[in-house]
N, C-alpha and C positions, 0 to 999 in steps of 0.2 A: 465452491462459491465465494469463499473469502479469497482465495488465491487468485481466482479470475477478477474480482473487483479491486484487488490491489494492481494488478498488472494493467487492468483497464485504467485505472487511477494514473499509474506512472506514466503510461503511454498517453494519457489526455493532458500532461503537463503537472501532475501532482506528483513530483518528483523530489520532494524535501517532506519531513514529517507534518508541518502545518497544512501544506499545500493538500497532500494527502489525506490528512483528516477532513479538511474542507470538501474534498471530493467526495469523500465517504458518506459525509453529513448530508450533501446534496443528492448523491445517488439512492440512499435509503430514506430518504426524506426525514433525516433526524434532526433538523434546524429547530423545531419545536418541541422536542421530545425531553421532558424534564428528567425522565429515567436514564437517558443516556447521557450521563456526564462526560465533559470533555477528557477528565483523567481515565475515565473507563475505557473510552474509544482509544486513546493513545495507549492503553496497557494492551488491549486487543491487537491494534495496529503492531505495536512493537513485537508482540510474541509471534504474529503471523509473518512478519517481515523476517525475522530471526530464523524461522523454520525455512521460510523460502530460500534464505542466503544458504542455510545448510544443504539445502537440497540443490542449490546451483540455480535456481529458477531467478534470482535477483542478486545483485551485487550492490554494496555501499561504496560510495566514494567520497572519502573525507578529506575537508580542507579546514585545518584545525579543529574548531567545535562544531563546524556545519557539515552535514550529510546529505547527499544527495543518492537517490535510489536509482537505478538502473536495472531494465530487464535484459537478462543475458539471453543469448541465442537459445538454450535449452527452455528458457521462459517463454520465449516468442513460440517456440515449437509446441510446448504444452499448451499455449493459450490457442494455437490455430486448431487444435483437436478438439476445443470444446465450442460447441455453437452458440 
């Protein structure tokens, strides 16, 4: 479910860390969740994205200090198999 959420978020325009965190907060209704600190969400996102990059489902495009996430072809195939 985490992988699907990240792919959906990136494809919906959340292709940077901050945009993806915003997408996840909205998708999982975390806007007013005091237990879900921004740093905790960022840590979870970073770990999942790193694993997905290792698996070839996502790629990171870097420009200086800025990073943009891209769903790869295998990532799109993976997503298409999950309802």
